[in-house]
C-alpha positions as CSV (number, residue, x, y, z in Angstrom):
1,X,51.9,75.2,160.8
2,X,51.3,78.8,160.2
3,X,47.3,79.5,159.4
4,X,46.5,80.5,156.4
5,X,44.8,83.9,155.8
6,X,41.9,85.1,154.5
7,X,44.3,86.7,151.5
8,X,46.1,83.6,151.1
9,X,43.1,81.7,150.3
10,X,41.8,84.3,147.9
11,X,44.9,83.8,145.8
12,X,45.0,79.9,146.2
13,X,41.0,80.1,144.7
14,X,42.2,82.9,141.8
15,X,45.7,80.0,141.2
16,X,42.7,77.7,140.3
17,X,40.5,79.9,138.3
18,X,43.4,81.0,136.2
19,X,43.6,77.0,135.4
20,X,40.5,76.0,134.8
21,X,40.4,79.3,131.8
22,X,43.5,77.9,130.6
23,X,41.8,74.5,130.1
24,X,38.5,76.1,128.9
25,X,37.0,74.4,131.7
26,X,34.1,77.5,131.7
27,X,32.0,75.6,134.1
28,X,34.1,75.3,136.8
29,X,34.9,79.2,136.3
30,X,31.7,79.9,136.5
31,X,31.1,78.0,139.9
32,X,34.1,79.5,141.6
33,X,33.7,82.8,140.6
34,X,31.4,83.9,142.6
35,X,32.9,83.0,145.5
36,X,36.0,84.4,144.6
37,X,34.3,87.6,144.0
38,X,32.3,87.1,147.4
39,X,35.6,86.4,148.9
40,X,37.4,89.7,147.4
41,X,34.6,92.0,148.0
42,X,35.0,91.3,151.7
43,X,38.9,91.7,151.6
44,X,38.8,95.1,150.1
45,X,35.8,95.9,152.9
46,X,38.4,94.6,155.2
47,X,41.3,96.4,153.5
48,X,39.4,99.8,153.3
49,X,38.2,99.6,156.5
50,X,41.7,99.1,157.9
51,X,43.1,101.9,155.3
52,X,39.9,104.5,156.9
53,X,41.3,103.6,160.4
54,X,44.7,104.9,159.5
55,X,43.9,107.8,158.1
56,X,41.9,108.2,161.3
57,X,44.9,107.7,163.5
58,X,47.2,109.8,161.6
59,X,44.5,112.7,161.3
60,X,44.2,112.4,165.5
61,X,47.9,112.3,165.4
62,X,48.2,115.1,163.3
63,X,45.8,116.9,165.3
64,X,47.6,116.5,168.6
65,X,51.4,117.5,167.1
66,X,49.6,120.4,166.4
67,X,47.6,120.9,169.6
68,X,51.2,120.2,170.9
69,X,53.0,122.6,168.8
70,X,50.6,125.5,169.8
71,X,50.8,124.5,173.6
72,X,54.9,124.5,173.7
73,X,54.8,128.2,171.7
74,X,52.0,129.3,174.3
75,X,54.0,128.3,177.1
76,X,57.2,129.7,175.0
77,X,55.5,133.0,174.8
78,X,54.5,132.2,178.5
79,X,57.6,131.8,179.6
80,X,59.4,134.8,177.6
81,X,57.2,137.2,178.9
82,X,57.2,136.5,182.0
83,X,59.9,138.6,184.3
84,X,61.1,135.0,185.5
85,X,64.4,133.1,183.4
86,X,63.9,129.4,183.6
87,X,67.0,127.3,182.2
88,X,67.8,123.8,182.8
89,X,71.2,122.4,183.6
90,X,71.4,118.3,183.0
91,X,73.3,115.7,185.0
92,X,76.5,116.8,183.8
93,X,76.0,120.3,185.2
94,X,75.8,121.4,181.5
95,X,73.2,124.2,180.6
96,X,70.5,123.0,178.2
97,X,70.0,124.6,175.0
98,X,66.5,125.4,175.8
99,X,66.0,128.6,178.0
100,X,63.8,131.8,178.3
101,X,63.9,134.8,176.6
102,X,64.7,136.8,179.8
103,X,67.6,134.2,180.5
104,X,69.4,135.5,177.5
105,X,68.3,139.0,178.1
106,X,70.3,138.6,181.8
107,X,73.3,137.0,180.6
108,X,73.3,139.2,177.0
109,X,75.2,135.9,175.6
110,X,74.2,132.0,174.7
111,X,74.9,130.0,177.9
112,X,73.7,126.7,176.5
113,X,76.1,123.8,176.6
114,X,78.1,126.0,179.4
115,X,78.7,124.5,183.1
116,X,76.4,126.6,185.9
117,X,79.1,127.1,187.8
118,X,81.1,128.6,186.0
119,X,78.6,131.3,184.7
120,X,77.1,131.4,188.2
121,X,79.3,131.1,190.8
122,X,82.3,133.2,192.3
123,X,83.4,130.2,194.1
124,X,83.7,127.5,190.6
125,X,85.3,124.3,192.3
126,X,83.5,124.4,195.8
127,X,79.8,125.1,194.0
128,X,80.8,122.2,190.5
129,X,81.3,119.7,194.3
130,X,77.9,121.0,195.9
131,X,75.8,121.2,193.1
132,X,77.1,116.9,192.1
133,X,76.6,116.2,195.7
134,X,73.2,117.4,195.1
135,X,72.6,115.0,192.6
136,X,73.6,112.5,194.3
137,X,71.7,113.0,197.9
138,X,68.2,112.2,199.0
139,X,65.9,114.9,198.7
140,X,66.6,115.9,202.5
141,X,70.0,116.5,202.6
142,X,69.9,117.7,199.0
143,X,67.6,120.7,200.8
144,X,69.7,121.7,202.9
145,X,72.9,121.7,200.5
146,X,70.3,124.0,198.4
147,X,70.4,126.6,201.2
148,X,74.2,126.5,200.9
149,X,73.5,127.9,197.1
150,X,73.8,131.9,196.4
151,X,70.4,133.3,196.2
152,X,71.6,136.8,195.0
153,X,74.1,138.2,192.2
154,X,75.0,140.6,190.2
155,X,75.2,139.9,186.6
156,X,75.9,142.5,183.9
157,X,75.0,145.4,186.5
158,X,71.6,143.6,187.1
159,X,70.7,142.2,190.9
160,X,69.5,138.5,190.1
161,X,67.5,135.9,192.8
162,X,68.3,132.9,192.3
163,X,66.0,129.8,193.3
164,X,67.3,126.2,192.5
165,X,64.6,123.0,192.3
166,X,65.9,119.8,191.9
167,X,64.2,117.6,189.5
168,X,63.3,114.0,189.5
169,X,65.2,112.8,186.4
170,X,68.6,113.7,188.0
171,X,68.5,117.6,186.8
172,X,68.3,120.8,187.8
173,X,65.6,123.5,186.9
174,X,67.2,127.7,187.9
175,X,64.6,130.2,187.9
176,X,66.0,133.7,188.0
177,X,64.2,137.1,188.4
178,X,66.0,140.7,187.9
179,X,65.3,142.2,191.3
180,X,67.1,145.4,190.6
181,X,64.3,147.7,190.7
182,X,63.2,146.2,193.7
183,X,66.3,146.6,195.7
184,X,66.3,150.2,194.5
185,X,62.7,150.6,195.8
186,X,63.5,148.7,198.7
187,X,66.8,150.7,199.2
188,X,65.1,154.2,198.6
189,X,62.4,152.4,201.5
190,X,65.1,151.3,203.9
191,X,66.8,155.2,203.5
192,X,63.5,157.1,204.0
193,X,62.5,154.9,207.0
194,X,66.5,156.0,208.3
195,X,65.7,159.8,207.7
196,X,62.4,158.9,209.8
197,X,64.0,157.6,212.5
198,X,66.6,159.8,212.3
199,X,63.8,163.0,212.6
200,X,62.1,161.1,215.5
201,X,65.5,160.6,217.5
202,X,66.5,164.1,217.0
203,X,62.9,165.9,218.1
204,X,62.1,163.3,220.8
205,X,65.9,164.2,222.5
206,X,66.2,168.1,221.5
207,X,68.3,168.7,224.4
208,X,70.6,165.6,223.7
209,X,71.3,166.7,220.0
210,X,71.6,169.7,220.8
211,X,74.5,168.8,223.2
212,X,76.2,166.2,221.1
213,X,76.0,169.2,217.8
214,X,77.8,171.8,220.1
215,X,80.2,169.2,221.7
216,X,81.2,167.9,218.1
217,X,82.0,171.5,217.0
218,X,84.1,172.6,219.7
219,X,86.1,169.0,219.2
220,X,86.4,170.0,215.2
221,X,87.4,173.4,215.8
222,X,90.1,172.3,218.5
223,X,91.1,169.4,215.5
224,X,94.7,170.9,215.5
225,X,94.8,170.3,219.1
226,X,93.5,166.6,219.2
227,X,95.6,165.3,216.4
228,X,98.8,166.4,218.6
229,X,97.4,163.2,220.5
230,X,96.2,160.7,218.2
231,X,94.4,158.1,221.4
232,X,92.4,161.2,222.4
233,X,91.8,162.0,218.9
234,X,89.6,158.4,218.0
235,X,88.9,157.5,221.5
236,X,86.7,161.6,221.2
237,X,86.1,160.7,217.3
238,X,84.5,157.1,218.4
239,X,82.4,158.5,220.8
240,X,80.8,160.6,218.0
241,X,80.2,158.1,215.9
242,X,78.1,156.0,218.4
243,X,76.3,159.2,219.1
244,X,75.6,160.2,215.8
245,X,74.5,156.1,215.2
246,X,72.4,156.3,217.7
247,X,70.7,159.5,216.1
248,X,70.8,157.2,212.5
249,X,72.6,160.2,211.2
250,X,74.0,157.9,208.4
251,X,76.3,161.1,206.8
252,X,78.1,161.7,209.8
253,X,78.7,157.7,210.5
254,X,80.3,156.6,207.6
255,X,82.4,159.4,207.2
256,X,84.0,159.2,210.7
257,X,84.1,154.9,209.8
258,X,86.4,156.0,207.1
259,X,88.4,158.4,209.0
260,X,89.1,155.7,211.6
261,X,90.1,153.2,209.2
262,X,92.6,155.7,207.6
263,X,94.0,155.5,210.8
264,X,94.1,152.1,212.0
265,X,95.9,151.8,208.2
266,X,98.4,154.6,209.7
267,X,97.5,156.6,206.5
268,X,99.7,160.0,208.4
269,X,99.0,161.9,204.9
270,X,95.1,161.9,205.0
271,X,94.9,162.4,208.7
272,X,97.4,165.4,208.8
273,X,95.1,167.0,205.7
274,X,91.9,166.4,207.5
275,X,90.2,169.8,207.7
276,X,87.4,171.6,209.2
277,X,84.8,171.7,206.6
278,X,85.2,167.2,205.8
279,X,84.5,167.0,209.2
280,X,81.4,169.0,209.8
281,X,80.4,168.4,206.2
282,X,78.4,165.2,206.4
283,X,76.7,166.6,209.9
284,X,75.2,169.5,208.2
285,X,74.0,166.7,205.3
286,X,72.0,165.0,208.2
287,X,71.1,168.3,209.4
288,X,70.0,169.3,205.9
289,X,67.6,166.3,205.7
290,X,66.2,167.0,209.5
291,X,65.6,170.9,208.1
292,X,63.7,169.8,204.5
293,X,61.1,168.1,206.5
294,X,60.9,170.0,209.9
295,X,61.7,173.7,208.0
296,X,64.7,175.6,208.2
297,X,64.2,177.3,211.5
298,X,63.4,174.2,213.2
299,X,67.1,174.5,215.3
300,X,66.9,177.9,215.7
301,X,63.8,177.7,218.5
302,X,66.5,175.9,220.5
303,X,69.1,177.9,220.4
304,X,68.7,180.0,223.6
305,X,69.1,177.4,225.7
306,X,72.9,177.4,225.6
307,X,73.1,181.3,226.1
308,X,71.2,181.2,228.8
309,X,72.7,178.9,231.3
310,X,75.7,180.7,232.0
311,X,73.8,183.6,233.0
312,X,71.9,180.6,235.3
313,X,75.6,180.0,236.7
314,X,76.1,183.3,237.6
315,X,72.6,183.7,238.7
316,X,73.3,180.8,241.0
317,X,76.8,182.1,242.6
318,X,74.9,185.3,243.6
319,X,72.0,183.6,245.0
320,X,74.4,181.7,247.2
321,X,75.7,184.6,248.4
322,X,72.3,186.9,248.9
323,X,71.0,184.1,251.4
324,X,68.6,183.4,248.6
325,X,65.7,180.8,249.8
326,X,66.5,177.0,249.3
327,X,63.8,176.2,247.1
328,X,65.0,178.7,244.5
329,X,68.4,177.9,245.0
330,X,66.9,174.0,243.9
331,X,64.9,175.3,241.1
332,X,68.2,177.5,239.6
333,X,70.2,174.3,240.3
334,X,67.9,171.8,238.4
335,X,67.7,174.6,235.5
336,X,71.5,174.9,235.2
337,X,72.5,171.2,235.4
338,X,71.3,168.6,232.9
339,X,69.0,166.0,234.0
340,X,71.1,162.4,233.6
341,X,68.0,160.8,233.3
342,X,66.5,163.1,230.4
343,X,70.3,162.2,228.8
344,X,70.1,158.6,229.4
345,X,66.3,157.9,228.0
346,X,67.6,158.3,224.6
347,X,69.7,155.1,224.4
348,X,66.8,153.6,224.8
349,X,66.0,153.2,220.8
350,X,69.6,152.9,220.4
351,X,69.4,149.4,222.5
352,X,66.3,149.1,220.2
353,X,67.9,149.5,217.2
354,X,70.8,147.1,217.8
355,X,68.9,144.6,219.1
356,X,66.5,144.3,215.9
357,X,69.5,144.0,213.6
358,X,71.0,141.1,215.4
359,X,68.0,139.3,215.6
360,X,67.7,139.9,219.4
361,X,64.8,141.0,222.1
362,X,66.4,143.2,224.7
363,X,64.5,146.0,227.3
364,X,66.0,148.4,228.5
365,X,65.3,149.7,232.3
366,X,66.8,152.9,233.6
367,X,66.6,154.4,237.0
368,X,68.0,157.6,237.5
369,X,67.0,160.9,239.4
370,X,70.2,163.0,239.0
371,X,70.7,166.7,238.4
372,X,74.8,166.6,237.2
373,X,76.9,169.6,236.1
374,X,78.3,169.9,232.8
375,X,81.6,168.4,233.7
376,X,80.3,165.2,233.8
377,X,78.3,165.2,230.7
378,X,81.4,164.1,228.4
379,X,80.9,160.7,230.6
380,X,77.8,159.9,230.1
381,X,78.1,160.4,226.4
382,X,80.7,157.9,226.3
383,X,78.6,155.2,228.1
384,X,77.0,154.6,224.4
385,X,80.0,152.4,224.0
386,X,78.7,150.3,226.8
387,X,75.1,149.5,226.1
388,X,76.6,149.3,222.4
389,X,78.9,146.4,223.8
390,X,76.0,144.9,226.4
391,X,73.9,144.2,222.6
392,X,76.6,143.1,220.9
393,X,78.4,140.8,222.9
394,X,76.5,140.4,225.8
395,X,72.9,139.6,225.2
396,X,72.5,136.6,223.1
397,X,69.6,135.7,220.5
398,X,66.4,134.5,221.2
399,X,67.5,130.6,220.5
400,X,70.3,130.7,222.6
401,X,68.4,132.0,225.6
402,X,65.9,129.3,224.8
403,X,68.7,127.0,225.4
404,X,69.9,128.1,228.7
405,X,66.8,128.2,229.9
406,X,66.4,132.0,229.9
407,X,63.3,134.0,228.6
408,X,64.0,135.0,225.4
409,X,64.0,138.8,226.4
410,X,67.4,139.9,227.6
411,X,67.6,143.0,230.1
412,X,70.0,146.0,230.2
413,X,70.0,147.8,233.5
414,X,71.2,151.2,234.1
415,X,71.1,153.0,237.0
416,X,73.2,155.8,238.4
417,X,72.8,157.6,242.4
418,X,74.8,159.6,244.7
419,X,76.1,158.4,247.6
420,X,77.6,161.1,249.9
421,X,80.4,162.9,248.2
422,X,80.5,159.6,245.7
423,X,78.2,159.0,242.4
424,X,77.9,155.6,241.6
425,X,77.0,154.5,238.1
426,X,75.7,150.8,237.1
427,X,75.0,149.1,233.9
428,X,74.4,145.4,234.0
429,X,73.1,142.9,231.1
430,X,71.6,139.1,232.1
431,X,73.3,138.1,229.1
432,X,76.2,135.4,228.7
433,X,78.6,137.4,230.6
434,X,82.1,138.0,229.7
435,X,84.4,135.0,228.1
436,X,87.5,135.0,230.0
437,X,89.3,132.3,227.2
438,X,88.6,135.1,224.8
439,X,90.3,137.7,226.8
440,X,93.2,135.5,227.8
441,X,93.6,134.3,224.1
442,X,93.7,138.2,223.0
443,X,95.8,138.9,225.9
444,X,98.9,136.3,225.8
445,X,97.9,135.2,229.5
446,X,94.9,133.7,231.8
447,X,93.0,136.2,232.9
448,X,90.4,136.0,235.8
449,X,86.6,137.6,235.7
450,X,88.6,140.0,238.3
451,X,91.4,141.2,236.3
452,X,89.0,141.9,233.3
453,X,88.7,145.4,233.5
454,X,92.6,145.7,233.3
455,X,92.4,144.6,230.0
456,X,89.1,145.5,228.2
457,X,89.8,148.9,228.9
458,X,92.9,149.2,227.3
459,X,93.3,150.9,224.2
460,X,93.4,149.1,220.9
461,X,91.9,146.0,222.9
462,X,89.3,144.2,221.5
463,X,88.2,140.4,220.7
464,X,86.7,140.9,217.3
465,X,88.6,139.8,214.3
466,X,87.5,143.0,212.1
467,X,86.1,146.3,212.9
468,X,82.7,147.4,211.6
469,X,80.1,150.6,212.0
470,X,79.5,149.0,215.3
471,X,82.6,147.5,217.1
472,X,86.0,146.2,216.3
473,X,88.6,148.7,216.9
474,X,89.2,148.5,220.8
475,X,88.3,152.4,221.3
476,X,85.2,152.4,222.5
477,X,85.8,151.1,226.6
478,X,89.2,152.7,225.9
479,X,87.1,156.2,225.0
480,X,84.7,155.3,228.6
481,X,87.6,155.1,230.4
482,X,89.5,158.4,229.9
483,X,86.3,159.7,230.7
484,X,86.3,158.3,234.0
485,X,90.0,159.2,234.1
486,X,89.3,162.7,233.8
487,X,87.0,163.0,236.8
488,X,88.8,161.0,239.3
489,X,86.6,157.6,239.1
490,X,87.1,154.3,238.9
491,X,85.6,151.2,237.2
492,X,84.9,147.6,238.2
493,X,83.6,144.7,236.3
494,X,81.7,141.7,237.7
495,X,80.9,138.6,236.0
496,X,79.4,135.6,235.9
497,X,78.7,133.2,232.8
498,X,75.7,133.2,231.3
499,X,74.2,135.2,234.0
500,X,75.5,138.6,232.5
501,X,77.9,141.3,233.2
502,X,77.8,144.9,235.2
503,X,80.0,147.5,234.8
504,X,80.2,149.8,238.1
505,X,81.3,153.0,237.6
506,X,82.2,155.5,240.9
507,X,82.9,158.9,240.5
508,X,83.5,161.7,243.0
509,X,80.7,164.3,243.2
510,X,82.2,167.5,241.7
511,X,80.3,171.5,242.4
512,X,82.5,174.0,240.9
513,X,80.0,176.8,240.1
514,X,82.2,179.2,242.2
515,X,85.3,177.7,240.1
516,X,83.5,177.9,237.0
517,X,81.8,181.3,237.6
518,X,85.8,182.1,238.0
519,X,87.1,180.6,235.1
520,X,84.3,182.0,232.7
521,X,85.5,185.5,233.9
522,X,89.4,184.5,233.5
523,X,88.9,182.9,230.2
524,X,86.9,186.2,228.9
525,X,89.7,188.3,230.0
526,X,92.4,186.1,228.3
527,X,90.3,186.0,224.7
528,X,90.7,189.8,225.6
529,X,94.1,189.9,225.4
530,X,94.3,188.1,222.2
531,X,91.5,189.3,220.4
532,X,94.2,189.3,217.3
533,X,94.6,185.7,217.2
534,X,91.5,183.6,215.9
535,X,90.0,182.2,219.1
536,X,88.8,178.3,218.2
537,X,87.3,176.6,221.3
538,X,87.5,176.0,225.0
539,X,86.9,173.1,227.5
540,X,86.8,172.0,231.2
541,X,88.1,169.4,232.3
542,X,88.7,167.8,236.2
543,X,92.1,166.0,237.0
544,X,92.9,164.6,239.9
545,X,96.9,164.5,239.0
546,X,97.5,168.2,237.9
547,X,101.1,169.3,237.3
548,X,102.0,172.9,236.5
549,X,104.5,172.3,233.8
550,X,107.5,174.5,233.1
551,X,105.6,176.9,231.3
552,X,103.3,178.1,234.0
553,X,103.0,180.7,237.3
554,X,100.4,180.6,240.1
555,X,99.0,183.6,242.0
556,X,96.2,183.0,245.3
557,X,93.2,184.7,245.3
558,X,92.1,185.7,248.9
559,X,88.4,186.9,250.1
560,X,85.5,185.5,249.1
561,X,87.2,183.6,246.1
562,X,89.6,182.4,248.0
563,X,91.8,179.8,246.1
564,X,94.8,179.4,243.7
565,X,95.0,180.5,240.3
566,X,97.4,178.9,237.6
567,X,97.9,179.7,234.0
568,X,100.0,177.2,231.9
569,X,100.8,177.2,228.2
570,X,102.7,175.2,225.6
571,X,105.7,177.1,224.5
572,X,104.0,178.4,221.8
573,X,101.8,180.2,224.1
574,X,104.6,181.9,226.1
575,X,106.1,183.4,223.0
576,X,102.6,184.9,221.7
577,X,102.1,185.9,224.9
578,X,105.2,187.8,224.7
579,X,104.8,188.9,221.2
580,X,100.9,190.1,222.0
581,X,100.9,191.1,225.0
582,X,104.4,192.7,226.3
583,X,107.2,192.5,224.1
584,X,105.7,193.4,220.7
585,X,108.2,191.8,218.1
586,X,111.4,190.7,219.9
587,X,113.5,187.9,219.6
588,X,112.5,184.1,220.7
589,X,116.1,184.1,222.8
590,X,115.0,187.0,224.9
591,X,111.5,185.4,225.3
592,X,113.3,181.9,226.8
593,X,115.6,184.2,228.8
594,X,112.3,185.9,230.8
595,X,109.3,183.6,230.2
596,X,108.8,183.0,233.9
597,X,108.1,186.6,234.4
598,X,106.2,186.6,231.3
599,X,103.7,184.4,232.8
600,X,103.7,186.3,236.3
601,X,102.9,189.4,234.5
602,X,100.2,187.7,232.4
603,X,98.7,185.9,236.0
604,X,98.5,189.3,237.3
605,X,96.8,190.8,234.5
606,X,94.4,188.2,234.4
607,X,93.9,188.3,237.7
608,X,93.7,191.9,238.1
609,X,91.0,192.5,235.8
610,X,89.2,189.3,237.2
611,X,88.8,190.9,240.3
612,X,87.0,194.0,238.8
613,X,84.5,191.9,237.3
614,X,83.8,189.4,240.1
615,X,83.0,192.1,242.1
616,X,79.8,192.4,240.0
617,X,78.8,189.0,241.3
618,X,79.2,190.1,244.6
619,X,82.8,188.2,245.2
620,X,85.4,190.1,246.8
621,X,88.5,189.2,246.0
622,X,92.5,190.5,246.5
623,X,95.5,188.7,245.1
624,X,98.8,187.8,245.7
625,X,102.3,188.1,244.6
626,X,102.7,185.4,241.4
627,X,104.7,182.0,241.8
628,X,105.8,179.3,240.6
629,X,104.2,176.3,241.9
630,X,105.7,172.8,240.9
631,X,103.7,170.3,243.1
632,X,101.2,167.8,241.8
633,X,97.3,168.5,242.7
634,X,93.3,168.5,242.1
635,X,92.7,171.1,239.6
636,X,89.5,172.5,237.8
637,X,90.6,173.6,234.8
638,X,89.8,175.2,231.3
639,X,92.1,175.0,228.2
640,X,91.5,177.7,225.7
641,X,92.7,176.9,222.1
642,X,93.6,179.6,219.7
643,X,94.6,179.0,215.8
644,X,98.2,178.1,216.9
645,X,98.7,177.6,220.5
646,X,96.8,176.8,223.7
647,X,96.8,178.5,227.1
648,X,95.3,176.4,230.1
649,X,93.7,178.2,233.1
650,X,92.4,176.6,236.8
651,X,92.2,176.6,240.2
652,X,93.4,174.5,242.7
653,X,90.6,172.5,244.1
């Protein structure tokens, strides 16, 4: 039974009063009316109290609503004026309608209702699955999966960083930041840092840099000559890329890398159109950067060293003949030869830079006390590839080394010694060793540790799937092998898995002061004969198995310079010699018929002129009758390259 409320009682009382009034019973009305009025007053007071309470609550609610609207407005202002964009993604992976102004500026159109994987990721289906998996995973798994999502993306020409947050209500909050300017500044700082590294490298090893620059200029001058042998061209080019990379010369490195890519793509049209300017311009750009900071005359201060070397060689030969004091001869020799220790020392920074790039800790230890003739320089330059391989393939990162129980810092050791008539060079690392399984897979047969050298020094042999600025073309070690072969040397590899690899190179010790002086004299006379032809470059070479070709002739020097001298050339050279030196403009068939006489006459002229010059250096000599020599022999030779032909002069050793 429902309990009567105050209002119910008042209504009953009111009805009773009405009845009494209708019956004219005023007495009863008067008795009941005060009680009714009293109760009505109380009811009105309670009602007013309720009304007052309701108004207060409504006022408070209104105040709260205004405060909330103000807070939302302030929050929106804050988000819209922040450098970050905020958006929310619901459980269906759709973007909620409310997002900040920065998001609008980034995408430049309304993205509400769009699927997040459609506008933010390239691999849409893959990332759709990842995002769905994150929403249904626990926090630990979700955190791992979140790390797989892209952290940056280019949107409408802007670089945007992306941060993901999984929310408890089964949705995402994504924070976007426009980091274009930051990236630009970082790139500028990186480029300035690289320029500084380049300057430090060049200044700290100026002699090596000038040697590299000189050798590169000679190489580019002989471009037509090298392009006849694409393997030799690639090997030489790859070595220069490694050396320029050591010096942080980005323009030179990038250009050579591009050329190598064109060679690999068999773009013969591009390669055949290569010019001297195209190859030298990037190097000059790097050099201009150095000059801009160090001054235009910086390199001019060091050029005299190249001029003096030939004089020193001639002086040394004279001193030998005059029986000069041994100490003076030693000092002259040290000035004339290059210091291997100083030549290898700059590779320390190369190893440090590559170690930093690949998150490795490596110590370079080098031991050497050798002064060697210039003939060895190209070989020591080529070792850049062995050092790069040791860092890239050999030494493990810190975590891998810790797992194997090794010191976190790896080591690369270089040692070069002379043992009698032999030079022994060793490059050893304590890395993972050479993986014979990878070698075997590439070779298509089982390869043992003892057979490694047979494969890794082959042209084009690489276990990398793709080439980059450091490795992958299979040219680096081939370049080393070619230089070793030129010096009649040999190379061995010792390998032990998880203990490292050691490259051992043995070279004959070659001294050619006398021969080099004679060849210098002969080459000067040769260039005098061809004054009308543009002289490009010359280079020395030691070859164990040298055989004169059909366009050759020889002559014997007698006396102090006793030895066999030879000259040989290509078919163009024979014609040029005949036309320029002997016959003038004659029919090529006549030249073909008398080519042996042409070469005999030229070698006789050169030898006769050389004798007069050699006497100035106290070298007495006489010559035999010119003849054709057909046997294979060891020779020390010099290639003289002209604009459209080449001639080799050499001495049997």
